C-alpha positions, 0 to 999 in steps of 0.5 A: 379083404375076405368076408369070412375071416372068422371062420377062416381062422377057425381052421388055422394051424401050424403047418406040417410035414407028412413024410413019405406022403407017396411011394416010389411007385406014385413018384414015378407016376407023377414024373411021367405025368409031368412030362406029359402035360403041356406047359401052361405058363413060361415065365422067362423072367422069374424062371418058372414053367408051370403046368396044370394037373387037368381033369383029362390027365390020369383021372383015376390017379387024380381020384386016388390022390385027392382021397389021399389028401382027404385023409390028411385034411379032411373035407375040402374042395379044390380051389385051383385056376382052370386050365387055358382050355377052362379045365378044372385042374387038381393042382399046379406043377412048378419047375423052378431055376431060381427062388420064388419070392415072398407071397401068399396064395389067398386067391381072388374070391373073398367069399371063399373060406380058405383052408390048406395049401399043400406041396409035394416035393418032387425034387430035392436040394431046396427048402421052402419057409413058411412064416407065422405071419398071416394076410387075408387080402388077394393073392400078392407078391410082396416087395420093396424092389420098384421092378418087381412092383411094376412087374404084371402076373396073377399075383397083385404086387405090393409092400403093403405088409411093411405096415402090418407085422411091426418094425423088428429086424429079421434075423441076420443069421437066418437071412444069410443061410436061407434068404439072401436073395430077399432084401432083408428089409422086405423081410422086416416083421416076419417071424419064421414058423417052419422050414420044409426041407424038400425030400421027394415024396414028403408033403408040406401042409399049410394054411393059404393065408400064411406068407412063404416063400422059397429059400435061395438053396437051389441045386439046378432046379427044383420041381413041386406039385401045389394044390389049394383048398377051400373048406366045404 
């Protein structure tokens, strides 16, 4: 459990969207950057490729992106995993062929004052669901599927969320429209806060303590760029 929960909660707020956070020129730079970066993780089980934007790629553009984020969320430190070469990274590109399941990206350093997570859409035809429910443990994928619970990866696997948020059944109509890839019983007690409809160049900003997942809707594949931050 994180040590500074009260300080973390002081900075929590509802998720929000910045339309057209980057312009067409920047979109093209991001696409070129993605093509040039080496694959860091190729998870064939989850059908996700991950690439880290390390400090040795496009440093001037990286500085610009950092400053643009600062205008939106204020002062922060980056808190992204280092690359295999132990290089700092500004964030993570994820190319997904199937939905990312229910999880939280709170990291593993319990001393950190968790702040914002951002998601920049670089494709369209999908949604990300942000829930009102918060979690103050480590980065965790939440599931009641025995196969998922026994899987290994960066995140811890757990069903502990089912004891935290009550017994209220999840909305069946919402589940059918967005989340039928998830067992509806795995969503018991969760309340939807925001549905982010992916539009290229739009930025989603939300608290790192907020549970979230992909919708079932993916047209061919989706590509996004995420960053995780802590408060200075």
